[in-house]
C-alpha positions in Angstrom: 52.8 33.5 35.0 56.4 32.9 33.8 55.4 34.4 30.4 54.3 37.6 32.1 57.5 37.8 34.1 59.6 37.3 31.0 57.7 40.0 29.2 58.2 42.4 32.0 62.0 41.6 32.1 62.3 42.0 28.3 60.4 45.3 28.4 62.7 46.5 31.2 65.7 45.5 29.2 64.4 47.3 26.1 63.7 50.4 28.1 67.1 50.4 29.7 68.8 49.8 26.3 67.0 52.5 24.5 66.8 55.2 27.1 69.5 54.4 29.6 66.8 54.5 32.3 66.1 51.2 34.0 63.3 50.2 36.4 65.6 50.5 39.5 66.4 54.1 38.6 62.7 54.8 38.2 62.1 53.3 41.6 64.8 55.4 43.2 63.5 58.6 41.5 59.9 57.7 42.6 61.0 57.2 46.2 62.8 60.6 46.2 59.8 62.4 44.8 57.3 60.7 47.1 59.4 61.4 50.3 60.3 64.9 49.2 56.7 65.9 48.5 55.4 64.0 51.5 57.5 65.9 54.0 56.8 69.4 52.6 53.3 69.5 54.2 54.4 68.3 57.7 57.3 70.7 57.6 55.1 73.6 57.0 52.6 72.3 59.5 55.1 72.0 62.3 56.4 75.5 61.6 52.8 76.9 61.8 52.1 74.9 65.0 55.2 76.2 66.8 54.7 79.7 65.6 51.1 79.9 66.8 52.1 78.3 70.1 54.8 80.9 70.7 52.3 83.6 69.8 49.8 82.2 72.2 52.4 81.9 75.0 53.4 85.5 74.4 49.8 86.7 74.8 49.1 84.5 77.8 52.2 83.3 79.7 50.2 81.7 82.5 48.8 79.1 80.0 52.3 78.0 78.9 51.9 74.4 80.3 48.6 73.7 78.5 49.8 75.3 75.3 53.1 73.4 75.2 51.4 70.1 75.9 48.9 70.6 73.1 51.7 71.8 70.8 53.8 68.7 71.4 50.7 66.4 70.7 50.1 68.4 67.4 53.7 68.1 66.4 53.7 64.3 67.0 50.6 63.8 64.8 52.0 66.1 62.1 55.4 64.2 62.2 53.5 60.9 61.8 52.5 62.1 58.3 56.1 62.6 57.3 56.9 59.1 58.6 54.0 57.7 56.5 55.5 59.4 53.5 58.9 57.8 54.2 57.3 54.4 54.6 55.4 54.8 51.3 58.7 55.8 49.7 60.4 52.6 50.9 57.5 50.5 49.7 57.8 52.1 46.3 61.6 51.5 46.3 61.7 47.9 47.4 58.7 46.4 45.7 
């Protein structure tokens, strides 16, 4: 197992020496990409949820309570996806 670890360390040193791009830099870049792409979908989704809820409330103001409750539940589930993307980004960064 030590031989494998030494090989990985030597490969990382060669990569850093030849390209100036080490493993830690790659991890930071991978985290940024994962989180950045992971929050695009939930951001768009939340915008659509709120927009459609406002449209529905405008058409039927009496149903505002039901629409808002359903909207907040939808926002919570959608926001959970962004939090999962953040967690995956941290896993990529710190492992």
